[in-house]
ZAPA-88585 format. One line per field, with one value per residue (C-alpha): residue in one letter; residue number from 1; x, y, z. Coordinates in steps of 0.25 Angstrom, whole numbers, padded with zeros to 4 digits. Example, Ala and Ser with C-alpha at 12.3 -4.5 7.8 and 13.67 -1.06 7.14 Angstrom:
type = c(a, s)
seq = c(1, 2)
east = c(0049, 0055)
north = c(-0018, -0004)
up = c(0031, 0029)
//
This chain:
type = c(m, a, i, s, a, e, a, t, c, a, i, y, v, r, i, s, q, d, r, t, g, e, e, l, g, v, e, r, q, e, r, e, c, h, e, l, a, a, r, l, g, l, q, v, g, r, v, y, v, d, n, d, i, s, a, t, s, g, a, r, r, p, a, f, e, e, m, l, m, d, h, p, r, a, i, i, a, w, h, q, d, r, l, l, r, l, t, s, d, l, e, k, v, i, r, l, e, i, p, v, h, m, v, t, a, g, s, l, d, l, s, t, p, s, g, r, a, v, a, r, t, v, a, a, w, s, q, f, e, t, e, q, k, a, l, r, q, k, a, s, n, r, q, a, a, a, n, g, y, w, q, f, s, l, r, p, f, g, y, e, r, v, n, g, d, i, v, v, v, d, t, e, s, n, l, v, r, d, g, y, r, c, v, l, r, g, d, s, y, r, s, i, a, r, r, w, n, r, l, i, e, r, w, d, t, p, g, l, r, p, v, m, g, g, k, w, a, s, s, r, v, q, r, l, l, e, n, s, h, y, a, g, i, v, t, y, q, g, e, s, v, e, l, a, p, g, k, s, p, q, w, t, p, l, v, t, e, e, t, w, r, a, f, r, d, l, k, l, a, r, k, t, k, r, s, w, a, v, s, p, k, h, l, l, s, g, l, l, e, c, g, v, c, g, g, t, l, y, s, h, a, q, d, q, t, t, r, k, g, a, a, d, a, g, k, a, r, l, p, v, l, d, a, a, g, a, r, i, k, h, t, t, y, v, c, v, d, k, h, c, v, s, i, r, a, e, y, v, d, a, l, v, g, e, v, i, a, l, k, l, s, d, p, r, v, v, q, a, l, r, t, t, e, d, s, a, p, l, e, a, e, i, a, d, l, h, k, r, r, d, d, l, t, d, m, i, g, d, g, l, i, p, r, e, r, a, r, e, k, l, n, e, i, a, e, r, l, q, s, a, l, s, r, m, e, r, l, r, s, d, s, p, i, t, d, l, m, l, s, n, s, i, p, e, r, w, s, a, l, p, v, l, a, r, r, r, a, i, v, r, l, g, l, k, l, t, i, n, p, a, d, r, g, r, r, a, t, d, p, s, t, g, k, v, y, s, e, r, a, w, a, m, r, r, v, a, w, r, w, s, e)
seq = c(1, 2, 3, 4, 5, 6, 7, 8, 9, 10, 11, 12, 13, 14, 15, 16, 17, 18, 19, 20, 21, 22, 23, 24, 25, 26, 27, 28, 29, 30, 31, 32, 33, 34, 35, 36, 37, 38, 39, 40, 41, 42, 43, 44, 45, 46, 47, 48, 49, 50, 51, 52, 53, 54, 55, 56, 57, 58, 59, 60, 61, 62, 63, 64, 65, 66, 67, 68, 69, 70, 71, 72, 73, 74, 75, 76, 77, 78, 79, 80, 81, 82, 83, 84, 85, 86, 87, 88, 89, 90, 91, 92, 93, 94, 95, 96, 97, 98, 99, 100, 101, 102, 103, 104, 105, 106, 107, 108, 109, 110, 111, 112, 113, 114, 115, 116, 117, 118, 119, 120, 121, 122, 123, 124, 125, 126, 127, 128, 129, 130, 131, 132, 133, 134, 135, 136, 137, 138, 139, 140, 141, 142, 143, 144, 145, 146, 147, 148, 149, 150, 151, 152, 153, 154, 155, 156, 157, 158, 159, 160, 161, 162, 163, 164, 165, 166, 167, 168, 169, 170, 171, 172, 173, 174, 175, 176, 177, 178, 179, 180, 181, 182, 183, 184, 185, 186, 187, 188, 189, 190, 191, 192, 193, 194, 195, 196, 197, 198, 199, 200, 201, 202, 203, 204, 205, 206, 207, 208, 209, 210, 211, 212, 213, 214, 215, 216, 217, 218, 219, 220, 221, 222, 223, 224, 225, 226, 227, 228, 229, 230, 231, 232, 233, 234, 235, 236, 237, 238, 239, 240, 241, 242, 243, 244, 245, 246, 247, 248, 249, 250, 251, 252, 253, 254, 255, 256, 257, 258, 259, 260, 261, 262, 263, 264, 265, 266, 267, 268, 269, 270, 271, 272, 273, 274, 275, 276, 277, 278, 279, 280, 281, 282, 283, 284, 285, 286, 287, 288, 289, 290, 291, 292, 293, 294, 295, 296, 297, 298, 299, 300, 301, 302, 303, 304, 305, 306, 307, 308, 309, 310, 311, 312, 313, 314, 315, 316, 317, 318, 319, 320, 321, 322, 323, 324, 325, 326, 327, 328, 329, 330, 331, 332, 333, 334, 335, 336, 337, 338, 339, 340, 341, 342, 343, 344, 345, 346, 347, 348, 349, 350, 351, 352, 353, 354, 355, 356, 357, 358, 359, 360, 361, 362, 363, 364, 365, 366, 367, 368, 369, 370, 371, 372, 373, 374, 375, 376, 377, 378, 379, 380, 381, 382, 383, 384, 385, 386, 387, 388, 389, 390, 391, 392, 393, 394, 395, 396, 397, 398, 399, 400, 401, 402, 403, 404, 405, 406, 407, 408, 409, 410, 411, 412, 413, 414, 415, 416, 417, 418, 419, 420, 421, 422, 423, 424, 425, 426, 427, 428, 429, 430, 431, 432, 433, 434, 435, 436, 437, 438, 439, 440, 441, 442, 443, 444, 445, 446, 447, 448, 449, 450, 451, 452, 453, 454, 455, 456, 457, 458, 459, 460, 461, 462, 463, 464, 465, 466, 467, 468, 469, 470, 471, 472, 473, 474, 475, 476, 477, 478, 479, 480, 481, 482, 483, 484, 485, 486, 487, 488, 489, 490, 491, 492, 493, 494, 495, 496, 497, 498, 499, 500, 501)
east = c(-0121, -0134, -0142, -0153, -0168, -0169, -0158, -0162, -0149, -0134, -0122, -0111, -0098, -0085, -0071, -0062, -0049, -0046, -0031, -0031, -0039, -0048, -0061, -0064, -0071, -0081, -0084, -0088, -0097, -0103, -0107, -0113, -0121, -0127, -0131, -0138, -0145, -0150, -0155, -0162, -0168, -0161, -0156, -0142, -0140, -0125, -0113, -0105, -0091, -0080, -0068, -0056, -0063, -0065, -0078, -0072, -0061, -0070, -0065, -0076, -0082, -0086, -0096, -0103, -0105, -0110, -0120, -0126, -0128, -0135, -0145, -0147, -0160, -0152, -0138, -0132, -0118, -0110, -0110, -0113, -0099, -0096, -0106, -0102, -0094, -0096, -0109, -0108, -0109, -0121, -0128, -0126, -0133, -0144, -0148, -0151, -0162, -0160, -0158, -0144, -0142, -0129, -0124, -0119, -0127, -0141, -0149, -0151, -0163, -0158, -0172, -0177, -0172, -0169, -0161, -0153, -0151, -0145, -0136, -0131, -0128, -0121, -0113, -0109, -0103, -0096, -0090, -0086, -0080, -0072, -0067, -0063, -0056, -0048, -0044, -0039, -0032, -0024, -0020, -0015, -0008, -0001, 0003, 0009, 0017, 0022, 0027, 0035, 0026, 0024, 0010, 0008, -0002, 0007, 0021, 0031, 0042, 0054, 0047, 0039, 0032, 0037, 0030, 0025, 0039, 0043, 0055, 0064, 0064, 0078, 0077, 0065, 0071, 0084, 0075, 0069, 0082, 0086, 0074, 0077, 0092, 0088, 0078, 0088, 0098, 0088, 0081, 0067, 0056, 0054, 0069, 0069, 0056, 0063, 0076, 0068, 0060, 0073, 0078, 0066, 0066, 0081, 0086, 0074, 0070, 0055, 0055, 0058, 0044, 0034, 0026, 0013, 0021, 0023, 0034, 0040, 0035, 0040, 0027, 0030, 0044, 0040, 0030, 0039, 0050, 0040, 0038, 0045, 0044, 0056, 0064, 0058, 0049, 0035, 0023, 0008, -0001, 0011, 0014, 0027, 0024, 0033, 0037, 0033, 0045, 0054, 0047, 0054, 0050, 0047, 0054, 0068, 0069, 0075, 0081, 0085, 0076, 0086, 0084, 0069, 0070, 0079, 0069, 0057, 0064, 0068, 0053, 0048, 0058, 0053, 0039, 0042, 0051, 0044, 0045, 0050, 0053, 0065, 0069, 0067, 0060, 0065, 0079, 0080, 0070, 0077, 0089, 0084, 0085, 0075, 0080, 0071, 0072, 0083, 0074, 0073, 0064, 0058, 0050, 0035, 0024, 0015, 0004, 0007, -0001, -0005, -0011, -0019, -0034, -0031, -0037, -0051, -0050, -0047, -0034, -0019, -0015, -0021, -0015, -0011, -0018, -0014, -0022, -0028, -0032, -0021, -0013, 0001, 0012, 0026, 0038, 0042, 0053, 0047, 0053, 0047, 0051, 0044, 0039, 0048, 0051, 0047, 0051, 0048, 0057, 0059, 0066, 0076, 0079, 0082, 0091, 0099, 0101, 0108, 0116, 0121, 0125, 0133, 0140, 0144, 0154, 0162, 0172, 0172, 0156, 0157, 0168, 0159, 0147, 0156, 0158, 0144, 0132, 0134, 0139, 0126, 0118, 0130, 0133, 0118, 0121, 0133, 0126, 0115, 0125, 0132, 0118, 0114, 0127, 0125, 0111, 0115, 0126, 0116, 0106, 0117, 0121, 0107, 0105, 0094, 0101, 0112, 0126, 0128, 0117, 0121, 0135, 0132, 0123, 0135, 0144, 0135, 0133, 0148, 0150, 0140, 0146, 0160, 0154, 0147, 0159, 0167, 0157, 0157, 0172, 0170, 0159, 0168, 0179, 0170, 0156, 0145, 0142, 0153, 0144, 0135, 0147, 0152, 0138, 0136, 0123, 0124, 0110, 0104, 0113, 0108, 0094, 0096, 0102, 0094, 0093, 0087, 0096, 0109, 0104, 0101, 0114, 0121, 0113, 0116, 0131, 0132, 0119, 0112, 0099, 0091, 0077, 0073, 0059, 0052, 0051, 0037, 0029, 0030, 0042, 0052, 0058, 0071, 0079, 0088, 0076, 0064, 0056, 0049, 0056, 0050, 0045, 0057, 0067, 0060, 0061, 0075, 0079, 0075, 0085, 0099, 0109, 0124, 0133, 0142, 0155)
north = c(-0156, -0163, -0166, -0155, -0159, -0157, -0167, -0181, -0188, -0188, -0192, -0200, -0201, -0208, -0213, -0222, -0216, -0203, -0203, -0190, -0182, -0176, -0183, -0187, -0200, -0193, -0182, -0192, -0200, -0187, -0183, -0196, -0196, -0182, -0187, -0199, -0190, -0182, -0194, -0199, -0185, -0184, -0171, -0172, -0166, -0169, -0176, -0184, -0187, -0197, -0196, -0205, -0214, -0229, -0235, -0248, -0244, -0241, -0226, -0216, -0209, -0195, -0192, -0205, -0204, -0190, -0194, -0204, -0194, -0184, -0195, -0192, -0197, -0204, -0207, -0207, -0214, -0218, -0232, -0240, -0243, -0228, -0226, -0239, -0251, -0257, -0263, -0255, -0242, -0247, -0249, -0235, -0231, -0241, -0234, -0222, -0229, -0221, -0224, -0225, -0222, -0226, -0221, -0234, -0244, -0240, -0237, -0243, -0241, -0243, -0240, -0254, -0268, -0272, -0259, -0262, -0276, -0273, -0262, -0272, -0282, -0272, -0267, -0281, -0284, -0271, -0274, -0288, -0282, -0272, -0283, -0292, -0280, -0278, -0292, -0292, -0279, -0284, -0297, -0288, -0279, -0291, -0297, -0284, -0283, -0298, -0293, -0282, -0270, -0259, -0253, -0240, -0228, -0218, -0218, -0223, -0214, -0217, -0221, -0216, -0222, -0218, -0224, -0235, -0238, -0236, -0228, -0223, -0209, -0207, -0196, -0203, -0217, -0212, -0208, -0221, -0228, -0218, -0222, -0237, -0233, -0224, -0234, -0246, -0238, -0235, -0221, -0219, -0216, -0203, -0199, -0203, -0195, -0182, -0185, -0185, -0173, -0165, -0170, -0165, -0151, -0148, -0153, -0148, -0162, -0162, -0174, -0183, -0181, -0192, -0195, -0190, -0177, -0172, -0175, -0189, -0195, -0207, -0215, -0211, -0215, -0229, -0231, -0228, -0237, -0249, -0250, -0263, -0259, -0250, -0263, -0269, -0278, -0279, -0279, -0278, -0273, -0274, -0288, -0293, -0299, -0309, -0305, -0314, -0322, -0314, -0301, -0289, -0276, -0266, -0255, -0252, -0254, -0243, -0252, -0266, -0277, -0279, -0265, -0267, -0279, -0273, -0261, -0270, -0278, -0265, -0260, -0273, -0272, -0258, -0263, -0274, -0265, -0257, -0242, -0234, -0219, -0214, -0205, -0214, -0207, -0216, -0219, -0234, -0236, -0245, -0247, -0259, -0273, -0284, -0295, -0305, -0304, -0294, -0284, -0269, -0261, -0248, -0238, -0240, -0232, -0240, -0237, -0237, -0247, -0250, -0262, -0253, -0255, -0265, -0277, -0270, -0267, -0281, -0277, -0280, -0266, -0252, -0240, -0228, -0215, -0201, -0190, -0187, -0202, -0205, -0217, -0216, -0222, -0226, -0230, -0244, -0251, -0263, -0274, -0271, -0284, -0294, -0286, -0295, -0284, -0270, -0260, -0246, -0236, -0227, -0239, -0242, -0228, -0225, -0237, -0232, -0219, -0226, -0235, -0223, -0216, -0228, -0230, -0215, -0217, -0225, -0216, -0225, -0224, -0209, -0209, -0217, -0208, -0196, -0202, -0208, -0201, -0187, -0190, -0197, -0185, -0180, -0194, -0194, -0181, -0186, -0199, -0190, -0182, -0194, -0199, -0186, -0186, -0200, -0197, -0185, -0193, -0204, -0194, -0188, -0202, -0205, -0193, -0187, -0174, -0167, -0167, -0152, -0149, -0160, -0155, -0144, -0153, -0163, -0152, -0147, -0161, -0163, -0151, -0155, -0169, -0163, -0154, -0166, -0174, -0163, -0162, -0177, -0176, -0165, -0173, -0186, -0178, -0171, -0177, -0170, -0183, -0181, -0172, -0183, -0191, -0179, -0175, -0176, -0184, -0193, -0198, -0184, -0180, -0193, -0190, -0176, -0179, -0170, -0180, -0194, -0199, -0196, -0205, -0216, -0214, -0216, -0229, -0234, -0232, -0245, -0247, -0260, -0263, -0276, -0277, -0291, -0296, -0295, -0306, -0312, -0310, -0299, -0290, -0297, -0292, -0286, -0296, -0285, -0277, -0286, -0276, -0278, -0272, -0259, -0259, -0251, -0261, -0273, -0267, -0264, -0279, -0282, -0272, -0277, -0267, -0267, -0257, -0261, -0255)
up = c(0040, 0040, 0027, 0025, 0026, 0011, 0007, 0003, 0002, 0006, -0003, 0002, -0005, -0001, -0007, 0000, -0005, -0011, -0015, -0022, -0011, -0022, -0018, -0033, -0029, -0019, -0029, -0040, -0030, -0025, -0040, -0043, -0030, -0033, -0047, -0040, -0030, -0042, -0049, -0036, -0034, -0020, -0014, -0008, 0005, 0008, 0002, 0012, 0008, 0014, 0005, 0006, 0017, 0016, 0020, 0023, 0032, 0044, 0044, 0048, 0037, 0042, 0030, 0031, 0046, 0044, 0033, 0042, 0054, 0044, 0041, 0026, 0019, 0008, 0004, -0010, -0012, -0024, -0020, -0007, -0004, -0004, 0007, 0015, 0014, 0028, 0033, 0046, 0038, 0030, 0043, 0047, 0033, 0035, 0048, 0040, 0032, 0020, 0005, -0001, -0015, -0023, -0036, -0041, -0032, -0032, -0019, -0006, 0003, 0017, 0023, 0018, 0023, 0008, 0006, 0019, 0015, 0001, 0008, 0018, 0007, -0001, 0011, 0015, 0001, 0001, 0014, 0009, -0003, 0005, 0015, 0003, -0004, 0009, 0009, -0005, -0002, 0010, 0002, -0009, 0000, 0007, -0006, -0011, 0002, 0000, -0014, -0007, -0009, 0001, 0001, 0007, 0006, 0014, 0009, 0020, 0025, 0017, 0004, -0007, -0019, -0032, -0045, -0037, -0030, -0016, -0015, -0003, 0001, 0005, 0017, 0023, 0022, 0029, 0040, 0041, 0042, 0053, 0061, 0061, 0065, 0076, 0082, 0082, 0089, 0100, 0097, 0100, 0089, 0096, 0095, 0080, 0078, 0084, 0076, 0063, 0066, 0070, 0057, 0049, 0056, 0058, 0044, 0036, 0031, 0030, 0021, 0033, 0039, 0041, 0028, 0035, 0039, 0053, 0062, 0066, 0079, 0086, 0082, 0067, 0068, 0074, 0064, 0053, 0057, 0060, 0045, 0041, 0026, 0029, 0030, 0018, 0026, 0020, 0029, 0027, 0038, 0048, 0045, 0037, 0024, 0018, 0004, -0008, -0014, -0023, -0017, -0010, -0004, -0015, -0008, -0002, 0013, 0021, 0032, 0033, 0038, 0049, 0054, 0054, 0062, 0072, 0073, 0075, 0086, 0093, 0092, 0098, 0109, 0112, 0113, 0123, 0131, 0142, 0140, 0152, 0154, 0147, 0159, 0171, 0183, 0194, 0199, 0196, 0185, 0175, 0185, 0193, 0190, 0194, 0203, 0196, 0181, 0180, 0173, 0175, 0185, 0181, 0189, 0190, 0197, 0206, 0216, 0230, 0238, 0252, 0259, 0268, 0265, 0255, 0262, 0263, 0248, 0245, 0238, 0241, 0241, 0239, 0231, 0240, 0236, 0239, 0244, 0230, 0229, 0218, 0219, 0225, 0217, 0219, 0210, 0209, 0201, 0193, 0185, 0172, 0165, 0174, 0186, 0195, 0205, 0209, 0220, 0225, 0218, 0231, 0238, 0228, 0224, 0239, 0239, 0227, 0234, 0246, 0237, 0229, 0242, 0246, 0232, 0231, 0242, 0233, 0225, 0213, 0211, 0212, 0201, 0192, 0194, 0190, 0176, 0174, 0181, 0177, 0163, 0159, 0154, 0146, 0141, 0136, 0129, 0122, 0117, 0112, 0104, 0098, 0094, 0088, 0080, 0075, 0071, 0063, 0056, 0053, 0047, 0038, 0033, 0030, 0022, 0032, 0033, 0025, 0030, 0029, 0038, 0048, 0050, 0059, 0068, 0069, 0073, 0084, 0089, 0089, 0097, 0108, 0109, 0111, 0122, 0129, 0129, 0135, 0146, 0148, 0151, 0161, 0168, 0169, 0177, 0187, 0189, 0198, 0204, 0214, 0221, 0225, 0231, 0239, 0244, 0259, 0257, 0245, 0246, 0245, 0233, 0226, 0228, 0224, 0210, 0201, 0189, 0191, 0179, 0187, 0199, 0189, 0182, 0196, 0198, 0185, 0188, 0197, 0205, 0201, 0209, 0208, 0214, 0219, 0221, 0234, 0244, 0246, 0258, 0269, 0271, 0280, 0293, 0295, 0303, 0310, 0315, 0314, 0307, 0294, 0282, 0277, 0263, 0258, 0266, 0260, 0246, 0248, 0251, 0236, 0230, 0227, 0222, 0218, 0213, 0201, 0202)
//
């Protein structure tokens, strides 16, 4: 809404912090600004209010920006520091070339050089005062941290402030301890978040929700557990603070410092470790060994290239394009640690099929497959049931859920576990992997296995493959035929495999 033609001034009021939300500060400023406008004989066209917004934080002040766009003929503020504290904001007001009247600090005529000079001087000292105050506040906060005090505006999950003291919230603190325990045994933040949300919904415990409300997410769980204060380690702005002699944390830690250090080391290890897909999409991803450094090879999509036309373009190789002009890619297994070796996936995958067909002629291998391969999904189910039973037991012990309400769930898990164990016994006595051995065409049956995980399980059983580096120079000639090795044959010369009995 723009100021009307009859209006002669605008009122701007602002308060940095409104802890009660009642806007009492801006109401008092507005009343005194109206009184000044009446004394000056000015008509007020509009009042612009920025409540609970700091002028020194750099945050955008919507009402202030809107007032500048409306081009008022004059501005009335309670004090210059209510209107602006930074010299950059002053320059925006100066461009209006209008007078500015203050209830407690007189008037400034920004249409004259002298008025602008005075305004710039006052703004410069205001900004100096603000910066000095920030330095004093930081020093004070750091000193308080060194004395063992934990300063926070939003209460941390697991604690609350009572009569100035930081006290433990029992149910929330149990959840924090549970989070550290789960991470250290290998659980992901996402699985922990799902578990906590199920706990809230199934057991009707809304008091375990995050402080800001809503549901737990992996990012929230991670930020929660990264707070070193839970171990009694004092920090300020993310850096550890050494406590003053004779001082100790003024709150009760929820976990030991050893637990926190173990969590931190595990977090650092996860950051440096490369992330790969949880469910592999290629047969040998993660199952090949580098013949140079001993590292692991993982699948990687690369552009298919050709030398045709490369000389004219001044390049070594050019990408191959499909009919639509998109680059054609192929899958390659690459040493991810040091990039020592790489090899086309289709070549090695084909070799594995040939080796498996050869080894399945051995009855001992078939017997081992009977008891290993097809039991893998069921073994995973049994392990999951054991884990769920242990989790539920831990939650009962930590007081997260009542024993009476958990007994029914424990009985259900016990029944499912017994059923899974019975099925495991039947599988071990008669495995469908025998069909693969009895087939007239083992290679066809191998490629027709419906689940990639089954073929990977067979490979893990005993096949060890190492990829050695390629020889330098052009491909060599086969001494038996005198022909140059094909690309596939040349690549296969680099593969060393063995079957561990």
